[in-house]
MIKOL-104061 format. One record per atom (N, C-alpha, C): x, y, z; residue in one letter. Coordinates in steps of 0.02 Angstrom, whole numbers, plus 32768, in hexadecimal, padded with zeros to 4 digits. Example, Ala and Ser with C-alpha at 12.3 -4.5 7.8 and 13.67 -1.06 7.14 Angstrom:
# residues 2
82947EE48186A
82677F1F8186A
82947F5B8186A
82827F908162S
82AC7FCB8165S
82858002818AS
# end
This chain:
# residues 399
DF504D85B75DM
DF834DB8B737M
DF6A4DD8B6F7M
DF7F4DFFB6F1T
DF614E19B6A2T
DF954E22B66BT
DF804E3AB634T
DFAE4E0AB61AT
DFB14E4BB5DDT
DFE24E37B5A2A
E0104E66B57EA
DFC84EA2B559A
DFE64EC7B555S
DFA44EDDB52BS
DFDE4F10B4F5S
DFB34F46B4CFT
DFB94F65B4A4T
DFCB4FB6B4D6T
E0024FE1B4D8P
E0405015B4ECP
DFE9504EB4FCP
DFEA5064B52AL
DFA3508CB52AL
DFC950CCB52EL
DFA25100B517P
DFB05123B4F0P
DFAD5172B52EP
DFC9514FB565L
DFE0518DB5B0L
E0175185B5BCL
E04851B0B5E0D
E07E51BFB5FAD
E07151ABB63ED
E07E5152B656P
E0795164B695P
E0825194B6CBP
E0CA51A0B6B6T
E10251D0B6CDT
E0DC520EB6F2T
E09E5236B6D4D
E09C525EB6A6D
E0595258B6F2D
E062527EB73EP
E015526BB76CP
DFDA529EB75DP
DFF352BBB738V
DFA752E3B739V
DF7452B7B6F0V
DF9F52B9B6B9A
DF715295B68DA
DF675246B6A3A
DFA05230B6C7L
DF6851F2B6F7L
DF2E51F3B72CL
DF3A5237B756T
DF0C524FB76FT
DECA522EB73FT
DEB55262B6F2Q
DE8F5275B6E6Q
DE635233B6C5Q
DEB45203B6BBA
DE7751B8B6A2A
DE5D51A2B6DAA
DE7751A3B70FL
DE50516CB745L
DE175191B740L
DE0451DAB754I
DDE351E5B778I
DD9451DEB727I
DDBA51D8B6EBR
DD8951B9B6B7R
DD5F518AB6C9R
DD835159B6F4C
DD66510DB6FCC
DD3E511BB742C
DCF95120B734P
DCDD510FB775P
DCBC50D7B7A7P
DCFD50DBB7ACS
DCFD50B9B7F7S
DCF850B7B844S
DC9750D1B82EV
DC8550BBB87AV
DC5F5075B88DV
DC8E508CB8DCT
DC8D5052B914T
DC3C5010B8F4T
DC444FE2B8D3P
DC794FB7B8CEP
DC8F4FA2B8A3P
DC934FD2B850S
DC8A4FCBB822S
DCD34FD6B7FFS
DD0A4FBDB7F1E
DD434FB6B7D1E
DD464FF8B7ABE
DD154FF9B769G
DD145034B740G
DD3E5054B71DG
DD5D5006B6FCG
DDB85010B6E9G
DDF25024B6F0G
DDEF5051B72EA
DE39506CB75CA
DE615030B777A
DE4D5002B793L
DE7C4FC8B791L
DE9D4FAEB754L
DE774F98B718A
DE7A4F94B6E7A
DEA94FB7B6ABA
DEBC4FF4B6C2L
DED0502DB6A4L
DF15502AB6CCL
DF14501DB70AL
DF60501FB73AL
DF734FEFB737L
DF5A4FA6B707G
DF814F63B71BG
DF964F78B6D0G
DF714F89B6A3A
DFA64F85B652A
DFD44FB7B667A
DFF74FFDB69AL
E00E5023B679L
E0435004B6A2L
E0434FE8B6EFL
E0724FCBB707L
E08C4F8BB6E2L
E0644F79B6B8E
E0894F2DB6B1E
E0A54F47B676E
E0A54F72B64AQ
E0CE4F7BB60DQ
E1164F9AB64BQ
E1144FAEB65FE
E13F4FD2B699E
E1704F8CB6A0E
E1494F5BB6A9G
E18F4F1AB6B9G
E1614F04B6F2G
E12D4F0EB70AF
E11E4F1DB75BF
E0F54EBCB763F
E10C4E95B78CE
E0C64E5BB768E
E0914E64B7B2E
E0554E49B783V
E0194E81B78BV
DFDB4E48B7A8V
DFBD4E51B7D7H
DF8D4E1DB7D7H
DF364E4EB7F5H
DF0A4E45B7F1R
DED04E5EB7EER
DE994E2CB81CR
DEB24E13B85DP
DE7A4DEEB87DP
DE3E4DF4B88CP
DDF84DECB895V
DDB44DEAB8A6V
DDA74DD4B8D9V
DD9F4DE7B90BF
DD8E4DC4B94CF
DD3D4DCCB94FF
DD294D93B97ES
DCDE4DA5B97DS
DCCA4D7BB9C7S
DC894D91B9DDE
DC8A4D79BA26E
DC2F4D94BA37E
DC134D57BA52A
DBBC4D62BA5AA
DB9A4DBABA6EA
DB874DB6BA47G
DB564DF8BA6BG
DB834E40BA4BG
DBB54E2DBA25T
DBE14E5ABA07T
DC0F4E6FB9C4T
DC054E9EB9B1P
DC064EA4B952P
DC454E6EB94CP
DC384E66B915D
DC974E4CB905D
DCCA4E83B8E1D
DD0B4E80B908V
DD394EAFB8EAV
DD594EA4B8C1V
DD634ECEB887E
DDB24EB0B871E
DDFA4ED8B888E
DE264ECDB88EN
DE4F4EDFB8AEN
DEA64EF4B881N
DED14F0CB884L
DF044EEEB85CL
DF434F08B88DL
DF714ECDB87BY
DFB14EDEB8A4Y
DFE64EC8B856Y
E0194EFFB86BA
E0584F02B838A
E09F4EF3B860A
E0C84EDCB843R
E1004EE0B85AR
E1324EDEB814R
E1864EFFB831I
E1B24F08B7F6I
E1DF4EFDB835I
E21F4EC4B822G
E2544EBCB84CG
E24F4E8BB87EG
E27B4E65B885D
E2764E11B8B7D
E2B54E10B8D6D
E2AD4E44B8DBS
E2CC4E50B92ES
E2BC4E93B972S
E2DF4E88B9A2A
E2C74E95B9F2A
E2F44EECB9DFA
E2D44F11B9FAP
E2A14F20BA0EP
E2814F39B9E8P
E2324F2EBA08V
E20C4F41B9C1V
E1DB4F6DB9DDV
E1CC4FA4B9BBF
E1AA4FD9B9DEF
E1654FEDB9ACF
E13C4FE0B9C9V
E0FB4FEDB9BCV
E0D8502BB99DV
E0B3503DB984I
E0985071B967I
E036504AB96CI
E01F5067B995A
DFE95055B9A4A
DF905096B99EA
DF6B507AB995G
DF3150A4B983G
DEEE5085B975G
DEBC50A5B960H
DE725083B957H
DE5450B4B910H
DE425096B8E0S
DE2750B5B8A7S
DDEC50C0B88DS
DDC250ABB8D3D
DD7550B0B8CAD
DD6D50E6B8FBD
DD2C510CB8DEV
DD265150B8F8V
DCD7514DB8FFV
DCCB5182B919V
DC735183B950V
DC485186B8FEV
DC185188B907P
DBF45196B8E4P
DBE651F6B8D3P
DBD35218B8A1V
DBDA523AB887V
DBA65275B8A1V
DB7F5261B8CEG
DB255280B8DFG
DB075295B8B1G
DB0B52DBB8C3D
DAC952F5B895D
DB06531BB851D
DAFA52F4B820E
DB315308B7E5E
DB115350B7B6E
DACB5351B7BFA
DAC853A0B7A0A
DAE453D7B7C2A
DAFF53C0B7F8A
DB2A5401B836A
DB73541CB812A
DB6D53EBB809W
DBBA53D6B7F7W
DBC85422B7BCW
DBFC544DB7A4T
DC05545AB78FT
DC2A5438B749T
DC655410B755R
DC6E53ECB70ER
DC6A53B7B716R
DC56538EB6E0P
DC495330B6E7P
DC745316B723P
DC6752F8B74EP
DC9552C6B779P
DCB152A4B76BP
DCA95298B722F
DCD65245B717F
DD035256B6E3F
DD1452A6B6CFA
DD2F52C2B698A
DD7F52D4B69AA
DD7E52E0B6DAG
DDD852F4B6ECG
DDD95332B6C8G
DDA35360B6D8T
DDBC53ADB6AET
DDF053C9B6DBT
DE1853EDB68CI
DE3E53FCB6BEI
DE2A5463B6CBI
DE245479B6F4A
DE1054D5B6E0A
DE2F54FDB720A
DE525530B70CD
DE73554CB750D
DEAB5524B77AD
DEBF5520B762G
DEFF54EAB789G
DEEF54B4B79CG
DE9D548DB7AAM
DEA95469B7BDM
DE7E5426B789M
DE7353EBB7B5V
DE5E53A5B798V
DE275393B7CEV
DDE953A6B77FY
DDA35386B7A8Y
DD975346B7ADY
DD635332B7D7G
DD545303B7EAG
DD3852CEB818G
DD1B5294B806R
DD15526AB838R
DD4D524DB858R
DD83524DB895G
DDB55221B882G
DDF05244B895G
DDD8528FB879A
DE2452BBB84CA
DE4852C0B8ACA
DE3652CAB8D7C
DE6D52B3B908C
DE5C528BB948C
DE1C5252B935D
DE265236B97BD
DE0851DEB944D
DE3F51D1B92DM
DE8A51D9B912M
DEB851B1B8E5M
DE8A51C7B8BDK
DEA251CEB86BK
DED651DBB84EK
DECB521DB888G
DF13525EB879G
DF5C523AB895G
DF52521BB8CFG
DF7851FBB908G
DF9D51C5B8E3G
DF6751A5B8BDL
DF7A516FB8AEL
DFB6517DB86AL
DF9251A7B83EA
DFC551C9B7F6A
DFF051C7B806A
DFF051ECB832G
E04D522DB846G
E07F51DCB857G
E05451B8B87FM
E0875193B8B8M
E0945165B876M
E076513BB84DI
E0A1510FB820I
E0B65128B7E8I
E09B517AB7D3A
E0D85184B7A7A
E10F518CB7ACA
E11C5195B7EDA
E14A51A7B81CA
E18F516BB81EA
E1585133B82CA
E17950EAB826A
E18950DEB7DAA
E17350E2B79EI
E18550D0B767I
E1B4510AB75FI
E1C4513EB75DR
E1ED515CB756R
E23D5158B76FR
E2165149B7AFY
E25A512DB7E6Y
E28B50F1B7B9Y
E25750C4B7AAR
E26E506CB7A6R
E29A5080B74DR
E26350A5B72CR
E29450D2B6F1R
E2C450D2B6E9R
E2F250F6B720E
E31B5124B719E
E34850F7B745E
E32250DDB773N
E36C5091B79CN
E3535067B78AN
E340503DB74AP
E3394FE9B73FP
E3534FB8B766P
E3974FD1B781Q
E3B94F9DB7A0Q
E3B94F9BB7F8Q
E3984FD7B804A
E37F4FE5B853A
E35E4FA1B870A
E3984F9EB8B0P
E38E4F7DB8FAP
E34A4F78B90BP
E3284F32B918G
E2F54F31B92FG
E2B84F3AB901G
E2744F3EB914S
E22C4F30B8F8S
E1FD4F70B90FS
E1D14F80B8D3I
E1B14FB2B8E5I
E1594F8FB8C3I
E1474F90B902A
E1034F65B8DCA
E0CC4F9AB913A
E08D4F8BB8D9V
E0504FB7B8D6V
E00D4F9DB8E3V
DFFA4FA7B915L
DFA94F83B923L
DF894FBEB924L
DF4B4FA0B8EDV
DF044FCEB8FEV
DECF4F9BB911V
DE9A4FC0B938T
DE624FAAB929T
DE404FC6B910T
DDF14FB0B90FG
DDB24FC7B902G
DD7E4FD0B938G
DD8A4FBEB953D
DD6D4FB3B9ACD
DD8A4FD0B9E0D
DD965011B9D6E
DDBF504ABA30E
DD6B5082BA26E
DD455098B9F1E
DD1450BEBA0AE
DCD6509DBA1AE
DCD25042BA01G
DC905024BA2EG
DCAE4FF1BA59G
DC914FDABA54P
DC8A4FA3BA9AP
DCCE4F8DBABAP
DD0E4F88BA85A
DD654F6EBA76A
DD5C4F35BAAFA
DD444F13BA9EV
DD254EC1BAA7V
DD414EB5BA74V
DD374EAABA43N
DD704E8CBA00N
DDA84EAAB9C9N
DDD24ED8BA0FG
DDFE4F00B9E9G
DE484EE6B9FEG
DE634F26BA29T
DE934F2DBA32T
DEAF4EEABA65T
DE814EDEBA98V
DE8B4EBBBADBV
DE7B4E65BAC1V
DE6C4E5FBA9BK
DE6F4E14BA52K
DE9A4E1BBA1EK
DEAA4E66B9F7L
DEF14E69B9DBL
DF254E4CB9FFL
DF4A4E6CBA37L
DF7F4E5BBA4FL
DF7F4E16BA69L
DF404DF4BA85D
DF584DBABA90D
DF4E4D8CBA6CD
DF504D86BA2FW
DF424D6DB9D9W
DF9E4D83B9E7W
DFAB4DBBB9D8A
DFFD4DC3B9E3A
E0114DA1B9FCA
E00A4D9DBA43K
E0414D77BA59K
E0454D33BA56K
E0084D0BBA3FT
E0134CCABA42T
E0344CC3BA04T
E03A4CF2B9CFR
E05E4CECB993R
E0A94CEBB9AAR
E0BE4CF2B9ECG
E1074D15B9F4G
E11B4D60B9EBG
E0F34D7DB9E0E
E1004DBFB9F2E
E10A4DCBBA25E
E14C4E06BA44R
E1544E17BA6DR
E1794E75BA6DR
E1504E9FBA74F
E1504ED9BA89F
E1724F04BABCF
E19E4F32BA92D
E1D24F52BAC7D
E1C14F9ABAF7D
E1944FC5BAB8H
E17E4FF5BAD5H
E1355018BA87H
E133502FBAA0C
E0E95049BA72C
E0EE50A9BA90C
E0CD50A8BA56L
E09850EABA52L
E06350DDBA1FL
E01A50FEBA51L
DFE05113BA59L
DFE45138BA27L
DFC0516BB9EDG
DFB751A1B9DCG
DF7D51B3B9DAG
DF5B51B9BA17E
DF0C51C6BA1AE
DF235219BA3CE
DEF05258BA28P
DEE3529CBA25P
DEF752ADBA6EP
DF4C52BABA88T
DF4852C4BAC1T
DF59530FBAD6T
DF5D533BBA77N
DF6D5370BA97N
DF2853A6BA9BN
DF2853C0BAE7P
DEFA53F5BAE9P
DEDA542BBABAP
DF2F5452BAB7A
DF1C547DBA73A
DF4F54A2BA5AA
DF995461BA59A
DFCC546FBA20A
E0065441BA34A
E0135421BA02M
E04053DDB9F5M
E07B53E3BA3FM
E08E541EBA64S
E0C85424BA90S
E09B5419BAE1S
E06753FBBAD0D
E04C5403BB1FD
E05A53B5BB4ED
E038538CBB39M
E0315366BB61M
E0405311BB36M
E04F52DDBB71I
E05652ABBB45I
E02F526FBB8CI
E0185248BB8CK
DFF05221BBA0K
E01951EDBBD1K
E03551DFBC02I
E04851BCBC32I
E01B5183BC4AI
DFF55173BC54G
DFB65158BC66G
DF915173BC70G
DF3F5140BC89R
DF0B5143BC7AR
DED4513FBCB1R
DEBD5169BCBCR
DE935164BD01R
DE475121BD08R
DE3C50ECBD21G
DE1650C4BD13G
DDD550EEBD22G
DD9D50B9BD19S
DD5950C7BD14S
DD385092BD32S
DD0850A0BD56L
DCE75069BD70L
DC9C5087BD86L
DC6B5072BD5CT
DC1A5077BD70T
DBE8505FBD9CT
DBC85075BDAEG
DB9B5050BDEAG
DB5A5069BDF8G
DB14504EBE01Q
DAF55066BE15Q
DADB5035BE52Q
DAB55085BE6FI
DA92506CBEBAI
DA535057BEA4I
DA185028BEBEV
D9E75036BECFV
D9CD5032BF0CV
D9995063BF19V
D97F5074BF7CV
D9475054BF51V
D9335032BF9DH
D8DE500DBF85H
D8AD503DBFC6H
D87F504EBFB0G
D84E506BBFE2G
D8065041BFD5G
D7CF506DBFFDK
D79D5059BFD4K
D76E5072BFB6K
D749505FBF8DQ
D70A508BBF78Q
D6DA50BEBF93Q
D6B850F8BFA6G
D68D50FEBFBEG
D67B5147BF8FG
D636515EBFD4H
D6165191BFC2H
D64951D7BFDCH
D6565212BFB3V
D6785232BFE4V
D6535253C01BV
D630524EC019G
D5E55261C053G
D5E75238C0A3G
D60B51FEC09AY
D60851C1C0CAY
D65A51A2C0CAY
D67B51FCC0C5P
D6C451BEC0B7P
D6D1519CC0F7P
D6B7517DC144H
D6BB515EC16EH
D6C35117C162H
D6865119C123L
D66C50D5C0FBL
D6BB50CBC0BFL
D6DF5108C097A
D70150ECC07AA
D741510EC09EA
D79250E6C070E
D7CC50E0C074E
D7F65125C037E
D7FF514EC047N
D82F5168C00BN
D8725166C008N
D87E5139BFCEP
D8B1512CBFB6P
D8E7515BBFABP
D8C15197BFB1I
D8F651D8BF90I
D93151E4BFC9I
D8F851EEC004R
D92D51FEC02DR
D96051EDC044R
D9685196C03AG
D98D5172C038G
D9BF5174C014G
D9AE5189BFAEM
D9DD517BBFA8M
DA0B51CCBFB6M
D9CC5208BFC2V
DA155243BFD3V
DA3E5234C01BV
DA3B5210C020R
DA655200C046R
DAA451EAC05ER
DA8F51A6C019L
DACF517EC01BL
DAF5519DBFDEL
DADC51CEBFB0L
DB1751FBBF67L
DB2A5224BF9CL
DB015249BFDAA
DB1F5282C00CA
DB715263C027A
DB5E5211C03EA
DB9D51F1C052A
DBC951FFC019A
DBAD51E6BFDEL
DBEC51D6BFBAL
DC1B521BBFA6L
DBEE523FBF9AD
DC02529BBF9FD
DC1C52B2BFE8D
DC2B528BC019S
DC3352CCC044S
DC9552A9C059S
DCA9528BC041A
DCEB5283C05AA
DD11526CC003A
DD475293C001P
DD85528BBFB9P
DD935237BFD2P
DD7E520BBF7FL
DD9B51C2BF74L
DDE551C5BF90L
DE2651FBBF57D
DE5B5202BF9AD
DE6A5241BF80D
DEA05247BF83Q
DEC152A5BF82Q
DEEC52B3BF27Q
DEEA526ABF16G
DF1B5274BED3G
DF505238BEDAG
DF825236BEB2T
DFCB520EBEBDT
DFF5523ABE92T
E02F5222BE8EA
E05A525DBE6FA
E0475266BE37A
E0385249BE0DH
E03C5251BDB7H
DFF0524BBDADH
DFAA5225BDCDF
DF75522FBDD3F
DF4B528ABDE8F
DF1552B1BDD8D
DEE052A2BE0FD
DEC1528EBE48D
DE9352B1BE59A
DE645277BE97A
DE40524DBE66A
DE36521FBE92S
DDF151FCBE72S
DDB95223BE64S
DD7C5213BE45N
DD4B525FBE40N
DD185218BE36N
DCDA522DBE66L
DC985202BE56L
DC705251BE37L
DC375215BDFDE
DC055256BDE3E
DBD55230BDE4E
DBA55245BDF3V
DB4F5223BDE6V
DB265238BDA5V
DB3C5205BD93T
DB195215BD3AT
DAD3521BBD3ET
DAB351DFBD55T
DA5251DEBD3FT
DA3751D3BD99T
DA1351F2BD9EL
D9F951EFBDCFL
D98951F0BDCBL
D96251B1BDD9D
D9295199BDB8D
D9155183BDE4D
D8B75191BDCAV
D8AF5161BE21V
D84F5146BDFAV
D8555161BDABG
D830514DBD6BG
D7ED513EBD8CG
D7DA5194BDB2N
D7A65197BDD1N
D78051DFBDA9N
D73D51B2BD85P
D72E5211BD5DP
D6F85217BD75P
D6E15214BDA4S
D6A6522FBDDCS
D6C55252BE13S
D6BB5296BE37S
D6BA52CABE60S
D6A152A3BEB6S
D66F528ABE92N
D64F5271BEE1N
D65E521FBF05N
D69C520BBEE5V
D6A551C3BEF6V
D6F251B6BF0AV
D6FD5195BF41V
D7395194BF4CV
D758516BBF36V
D77F5162BF13P
D7AC5126BED4P
D7B950F7BF0FP
D7AD50B7BF00S
D7E65080BEF9S
D81E5072BF1AS
D85B509BBEE3Q
D89B5088BEE3Q
D8BD50CDBEBBQ
D8F450D5BEE6A
D9145106BEA7A
D95150F0BE83A
D97E50EABE62K
D9B250D7BE35K
D9D6510BBE31K
DA165111BE28A
DA78512CBE1FA
DA855115BE00A
DAB25137BDCEV
DAE35110BDADV
DB29514ABDB8V
DB565136BDCDF
DB9F5155BDD6F
DBD55135BDABF
DC02516ABD85N
DC41514ABD9CN
DC795172BDB2N
DC9A5141BDA6I
DCE3515EBDDFI
DD1A5165BD98I
DD48519ABD93R
DD9951A1BD71R
DDBD5186BDA7R
DDD15167BDBAF
DE0E514DBDFFF
DE555148BDD7F
DE70513FBE12N
DEB85166BE07N
DEBE5114BE22N
DF1A5106BE11D
DF4450CFBE1BD
DF4B50BCBE6DD
DF0C50E9BE99R
DF1250CCBEDER
DEE1508CBEDCR
DEC9508FBEAEW
DE7D504DBEB0W
DE8D5033BE7EW
DE765008BE84T
DE6A4FE4BE39T
DE0E4FC6BE61T
DE054FA7BE2DP
DDB14FADBE1FP
DD834F73BE4CP
DDB04F4DBE70Q
DD834F20BEB3Q
DD9D4F4EBEE1Q
DDC94F6BBEEET
DDD04F8CBF21T
DDAB4FD9BF2BT
DDA04FF6BEE8L
DD82502ABEFBL
DD375011BF15L
DD0D4FE1BED9A
DCC54FC2BEFBA
DCC84FCBBF3FA
DD014FA4BF71A
DD124F8EBFABA
DCDC4FD5BFCBA
DD064FF8BFBEE
DD145046BFD7E
DCC45055BFE5E
DC995058BF98I
DC675072BF94I
DC485056BFB8I
DC425011BFACE
DC144FF4BFDAE
DC095000C038E
DC605013C03AR
DC59502FC086R
DC3E504FC086R
DC585083C070R
DC2F50D6C072R
DBD450CEC065R
DBC250A6C055L
DB735098C041L
DB5C5083C083L
DB845040C08FR
DB6C502FC0C4R
DB64505CC120R
DBA55068C116E
DB9A5094C15BE
DB7250D2C152E
DB5A50EEC11AA
DB25510FC129A
DAD350F6C107A
DADA50D9C0F8A
DA8A50B5C0F0A
DA7F50A5C154A
DAB7507BC173G
DAA95059C1B3G
DA6C5029C1A4G
DA405041C1DEN
D9FA5002C1CCN
D9C0503CC1A5N
D9C6506AC18DA
D99A508DC192A
D9815098C138A
D9A85070C103V
D9C95083C0CEV
D9B45047C0BFV
D995501FC066R
D98E4FECC086R
D9A14FE8C01FR
D9D94FE6C011F
D9FF4FDABFD2F
DA254FB4BFAFF
DA324FA7BF84E
DA6D4F82BF4CE
DAA24FA4BF26E
DAD14F8BBF19V
DB004FB3BEF3V
DB124F92BECBV
DB234F93BE86S
DB404F6EBE6CS
DB6F4F91BE2CS
DBAC4F62BE07F
DBE44F98BDF5F
DBE94F5EBDA0F
DBDE4F8CBD74Q
DBF24F6BBD38Q
DC384F44BD28Q
DC324F0FBD0BP
DC9A4F14BD02P
DCAB4F4FBCE8P
DCE14F4BBCF5T
DD194F6BBCCCT
DD634F5CBCBET
DD6D4F6FBC73N
DDC44F46BC60N
DDE14FA8BC61N
DDC94FBFBC89A
DDD95018BC8CA
DE125016BCCDA
DE4C5007BCBFV
DE6B5016BD0BV
DE96503EBCF6V
DEAD5064BD43A
DEF250AABD2FA
DF32506DBD28A
DF6150A8BD0AF
DF9B5085BD0DF
DFA650B6BCEBF
E00250BDBCF9L
E03150DBBCFAL
E05350B4BCF2L
E08F50D0BCB8T
E0C550DFBC88T
E0F450FDBCB7T
E1135103BCE4A
E1455118BD19A
E171514ABCD5A
E176518CBCE8P
E1B551A0BCD4P
E1F35189BCB9P
E222518EBC8EG
E250515FBC91G
E2815167BC4BG
E2935140BC35P
E2D7515FBC03P
E2A15156BBAFP
E2575133BBB8F
E24C512FBB80F
E211515FBB7EF
E1E3517EBBB1V
E1C951AABBB9V
E1F65200BBB0V
E23051E5BBC1E
E256521BBBC7E
E243523DBB6AE
E2775206BB4DM
E29051F5BB13M
E2535207BACDM
E20D5216BAEFV
E1D35219BACEV
E1D15271BAD3V
E1D35280BB13A
E1D452D1BB2CA
E20652F5BAF9A
E23952D7BAFFE
E27352FABAE4E
E27552F1BA7EE
E24552C0BA7EA
E22252DABA2FA
E1F65300BA20A
E1D75301BA54V
E1A3534EBA3FV
E1B95389BA4DV
E1E15394BA7DA
E1F753DEBA93A
E24353D7BA61A
E25C539CBA30A
E27D53D2BA03A
E26053C3B9C4A
E21453BBB9B8E
E1F753D6B980E
E1E45425B9A2E
E1B65433B9C2T
E1915454B9EFT
E1B65497BA0DT
E1F85484BA3AG
E22B54BBBA59G
E20054CFBAA0G
E1D05485BAACK
E1B45493BAFEK
E1A75446BB13K
E1BA5445BB2DR
E1B95402BB4DR
E17053FFBB80R
E15753B0BB75P
E0FE539BBB7CP
E0E853A2BBA8P
E0BE53A4BBDEA
E09E5379BBF8A
E0A45327BC22A
E0B25324BC4FL
E09D52F1BC55L
E07152D4BC85L
E02352B5BC51S
DFD452BCBC5AS
DFC8526BBC74S
DF835272BCA0T
DF755222BC99T
DF1B5236BC8AT
DF29528BBC6FT
DECF528CBC8ET
DEA9528BBC41T
DE675291BC3FG
DE435265BC23G
DE125228BC20G
DE045212BBDCG
DDC651C8BBE8G
DE0F5195BBEFG
DDEC514FBBD1T
DE1C5130BBCBT
DE0F5120BB7AT
DE5050EABB8CS
DE6B50DFBB37S
DE775094BB35S
DEAD506EBAF0D
DEB65043BAFBD
DEFA5032BB02D
DF085076BB2AA
DF5E505EBB54A
DF47502ABB92A
DF0C503ABB9CR
DF0F4FFBBBC9R
DF034FCEBBE0R
DF074FB2BB89F
DF144F61BB72F
DF754F54BB67F
DF5E4FAABB4AI
DFBB4F7DBB28I
DFFA4F94BB7BI
DFD44F96BBACK
E0174F98BBD9K
E0274F6ABBF5K
DFF34F44BC0ED
DFE94EF3BBF2D
E0454EDDBBDBD
E04C4EEDBBA2Y
E08F4ED3BB65Y
E0C94EF9BB71Y
E0C24F40BB7BC
E0F54F5CBB7CC
E0E74FA9BB90C
E1334FD5BB97P
E10E500FBBBDP
E0F8504FBB65P
E0B95057BB79V
E099508EBB66V
E08E50D6BB62V
E0A45100BB3CV
E0985152BB3CV
E05F5166BB09V
E032519EBB04E
E00D5193BADCE
E01151EFBACCE
E02951F1BA89Y
E0275235BA75Y
E0085246BA31Y
DFE25259BA3EG
DFD6528AB9E9G
DFBE52BBB9D8G
DF8F52D7B9A8V
DF87531BB995V
DF695332B9D1V
DF3A536EB9BFV
DF1D539EB9F2V
DED1537FB9D8V
DEB95370BA06G
DE635345BA06G
DE19538EBA18G
DE3853CABA0EK
DDF153F4BA1AK
DDB453D6BA06K
DDB353C4B9D7T
DD8953C8B996T
DD78536CB99DT
DD9B5346B9D1M
DD8652FFB9CBM
DD2252E1B9D2M
DD2B52D5B993H
DCC952A8B999H
DC8B52ECB993H
DCA9531BB984Q
DC745366B98BQ
DC75535CB92FQ
DC46537FB931V
DC325397B8EFV
DC7A53C5B8CAV
DC6753B3B888D
DCA153CFB861D
DCF853C0B882D
DCFB537EB8ADE
DD3A5372B8C4E
DD735387B88AE
DDB453A9B8B6C
DDEB5396B876C
DE2A53B8B8A3C
DE5453A4B866V
DE8B53BBB889V
DEC553DBB861V
DEFE53FFB885A
DF205438B870A
DF4D53FDB830A
DF4C541AB7F4V
DF8C53F6B7B9V
DFD6540DB7EEV
DFEF542DB815A
E0305442B838A
E016541BB873A
DFF553EEB88FD
DFF953D3B8BAD
E01D5380B8ABD
DFE75372B868L
E00D5335B867L
E0445335B835L
E04F5362B81DL
E09C535DB81BL
E0D15369B842L
E0B8538FB87BA
E0E45384B8C0A
E0E85336B8CAA
E0AF531EB8C8L
E0A852D6B8F2L
E0DD52ABB8DAL
E0E952B4B87DE
E10B5292B871E
E14F5287B86DE
E16552ECB87DR
E19B52EFB87BR
E1C152B8B8C9R
E19152D7B8F9I
E18852C6B93DI
E19B527BB948I
E17E525AB934T
E177520EB936T
E1B351E9B8FBT
E1C15206B8C7H
E21A51F9B8A3H
E2335213B8E7H
E2405242B8F9G
E26D525BB933G
E2685210B96AG
E21F51FFB971L
E23C51C5B9B6L
E26951ABB995L
E246517EB967L
E27A513FB95CL
E29F5141B943L
E2C95171B926T
E309517AB926T
E3255178B96DT
E30C519AB988R
E31C518DB9D5R
E3255158B9E7R
E3005140B9F3Y
E2EB50FEBA07Y
E31950C3B9EAY
E32550C8B994F
E33A5081B981F
E3865098B982F
E3A250D9B98BA
E3F750EAB9BAA
E41150DAB9E4A
E3CE50D9BA1AV
E40350B2BA6EV
E3F95067BA63V
E3C5505DBA20Q
E3B8500CBA2DQ
E4154FF5BA20Q
E415501CB9D9H
E4635004B9BBH
E4994FFFB9DBH
E4A35041BA0CQ
E4D45057BA2AQ
E4D55008BA6BQ
E4A75007BA7CT
E4904FCFBAB7T
E4A34F9FBAAET
# end
């Protein structure tokens, strides 16, 4: 738990100032960089009970996380996100310092501005304002922040959730502030995510001289045959809320520096983003079936799959999803689309504890040079989150 400290010279209900302050904390994974210390101090000043557990695992860096809660009764509404950011890359290519939080032309610039320090700032500012205005509101608000979303995702949210459960914490609904909107704050909320499965195929041949092909066995022919089989028919046609599952070959290599030598083996790596028709286990079995059928007795191969914790999931449309959509529409004048597109997020862990919906700022510049977020979008996110909390706890009070 954090300890009381001198009040910080920062208005925690101002999402723009809070975003700037967080950007100035260089929290490149796995470094805490001061971001969690800042959030912990602000939340504790507002009456939240704050904890900053550090989790470890062999072969991975130690990671500090944050859990805070105000209120001691159900329902518990969770605000979730990550304070860690990706490296800046070529700092000389930035037109503004990546950890300065500079405001120019209506934008806040800096690494993490949209992914996702701006999202955290907007949600936390709204939660603090709501509790100030409603100190006797029913239920509780919890804040769950990891420093390991952009990294291995081993010592972050998955362990933080288990830690909270061991303490007896129970959650009812969650808003995860990833940058979900492609172009405008009215565009999209995420009600699910596709899973991710990575595999490797190794085809074995026999090295030899290209002038004597009868004495060699070229594995490239076999690899072409296997990859064509994987690409010949779709994995599925999609589902009610998901696009069709998609397989992409990401590397193909024979490690052969010579043009007159038949290589001894060929390797290919592929990744599949899959919908809720599949689990990693059933999908791996289907890939193996297709490869065996294509290979017959003519191709000697092996296929293996990397462990994955990225499974497809859906928060089915219902009262909570509708409440989030209504809060967005009330602020923007437009109802957002319900989407399951994009990559993975920590929602894949949270969904095992409570229904989770993702909504945040416009993400067009995430991970880019000169990453930025619109001041107007930060203010809108604060108002949308405040409106959502008002709706959520009003319904709970009525019931």
